[in-house]
N, C-alpha and C positions, 0 to 999 in steps of 0.2 A: 439430394435431398435425403435425409436420415429417416429411417423407419424403426418403430420399436419392434423388438424380438421378444416372442413369449419363449419360455422354457420349452424345449423339444423342437424348436423351429428348424427345418430342413432348409439348408441352402446348398447350391452347387455353385461355388464361386469360381472355379475354373471351367465350368461346363462339363466336368466328367466324373468328379468324385463327390458324392454328397457328403455334407459334414452336418450333424445334429448338434445343435447348441444346447448344452446341459446347464445345470445350475451355477457353474463357475464361468459362463459365457459372457461376452459383452451383451449389452441390452440394447443396443441400437447401432446402425450403421446404414449402409447402402445397398447391399446384396438382396437381390429377390429372394423371398422365400417359397418354395413349392409345395409346402405342408407342414404339418406339425405332429409329431409324435404324441399319442394321448399319454396323459400322466400314469395310467396304470402300466404302460410299457416301458417307461423310463428307466426302471430298475434293470429290466433285460438289456436296454440299450447300453447302460453303465457297465454291465458285466460282459459285454461282447468284446472279443479281441479285435485288435485292428485287423482289418481285411475280411472280417467275417461277412459272409453273403446274408444280405438282409432283403426281405420283401416288405414292401410296403402296401397296404391295403386301406382303401378308402372306408371310412365308418361315419355314420351320422352322430350329430351331437348326443342324441339319446343313447347310442350304443356306447359312445365315449364315457358319459356319465355313469351308466349301468357297469362298465368294466372298472371305473374309478370306485364305485361303491363296493364292488365284489372284491376288489384288491384290499381295500380298507378293512373289509370284514375279515379276509384271510390273514391280513398282517395282524389284526388285534387278537385273532384266535391264536396265532403263533407266539405273541407277547404273553397272552394269558397262560399258554402251556408252559411257557418258562418261568411262569409265577412273577412277571413283570407288568407293570401297567404304564400306558402311554397314552 
């Protein structure tokens, strides 16, 4: 049975090495998901080199939403400092 995958879904298809599905990943399949990286951390994941040690920490939905809001505020401030609007 296929399941839909959210961006940031964490899978361990071989049972040893987790993979994180990013924006260019498949949107469905049969592997189980063990978690999801919050959207505020996806840029960090994208910049990590292969083999980078990564620690996953459980967060509540409220914490994830707060982190997303804070990330957006920092990003908007950076764009404003560069004289750009987004």
